[in-house]
C-alpha positions in Angstrom: 15.0 -130.0 73.7 18.7 -130.5 72.9 21.2 -128.0 74.4 25.0 -127.7 74.5 26.3 -126.6 77.8 29.8 -126.0 79.1 29.9 -127.3 82.7 33.0 -127.4 84.8 35.2 -127.1 81.7 33.4 -129.9 79.7 31.1 -129.4 76.8 28.0 -131.6 77.3 25.0 -132.2 75.0 21.8 -132.7 77.0 18.3 -133.5 75.9 15.9 -132.1 78.4 12.2 -131.2 78.5 11.2 -127.6 77.7 11.1 -125.5 80.9 13.4 -127.8 83.0 15.5 -125.5 85.2 19.2 -125.7 85.0 19.3 -127.0 88.6 17.6 -130.2 87.6 19.7 -130.6 84.4 22.8 -130.4 86.7 21.4 -132.8 89.3 19.3 -135.3 87.3 20.9 -135.3 83.9 24.6 -134.6 84.7 24.6 -136.1 88.3 26.3 -133.0 89.8 24.5 -133.2 93.1 26.5 -130.5 94.9 24.1 -127.9 93.6 21.2 -128.2 96.0 17.5 -127.6 95.9 16.3 -125.2 98.6 13.3 -122.9 97.9 12.7 -123.1 94.1 12.2 -119.3 93.9 15.8 -118.0 94.0 15.6 -116.7 97.6 17.8 -119.1 99.6 20.9 -119.6 97.4 21.3 -123.3 97.8 21.2 -123.7 94.1 23.8 -121.1 93.3 26.3 -121.8 90.5 28.6 -119.5 88.7 27.9 -118.5 85.0 30.9 -116.9 83.5 32.1 -116.1 87.1 28.8 -114.5 88.2 26.7 -116.3 90.9 23.2 -117.1 89.7 20.4 -119.2 91.1 20.0 -122.3 88.9 16.5 -123.1 90.1 15.1 -120.2 88.0 17.6 -120.4 85.1 16.9 -122.3 81.9 19.6 -124.3 80.2 19.2 -122.3 77.0 19.9 -119.1 79.0 23.5 -120.3 79.6 24.3 -121.8 76.2 27.8 -120.5 75.2 28.6 -119.6 78.8 30.8 -121.4 81.4 28.8 -122.9 84.2 30.8 -123.8 87.3 29.3 -125.9 90.1 31.0 -126.8 93.4 32.3 -129.9 91.8 34.2 -127.7 89.3 36.0 -125.5 91.8 39.7 -125.8 91.1 41.2 -123.3 93.4 42.8 -124.1 96.8 39.9 -122.6 98.5 37.4 -124.4 96.3 39.0 -127.8 97.1 38.8 -126.9 100.8 35.1 -126.3 100.5 34.7 -129.6 98.6 36.6 -131.4 101.4 34.5 -129.7 104.1 31.3 -130.6 102.3 32.4 -134.2 102.0 33.4 -134.4 105.7 30.0 -133.0 106.7 28.2 -135.2 104.2 26.5 -132.2 102.5 26.7 -133.7 99.1 
């Protein structure tokens, strides 16, 4: 299934299998590996991204559910605080 997504300010056209969660689209198709797999049932928060500024669990969200919305991953954080988190993650080798 082809889907147009806006991720970290860039519009991307992805072709993914039906039912593939947004988490795996971000990690496997777009190589944005900062979004992590944890539990797969939206309990732990490791897969959290922002959709139009609202935190959501990407492991239970389908790409078609976020069409037309802005998805922001840790790689897309552009604030001073966001860059500090990115640096800390890199230093700790989280990504």
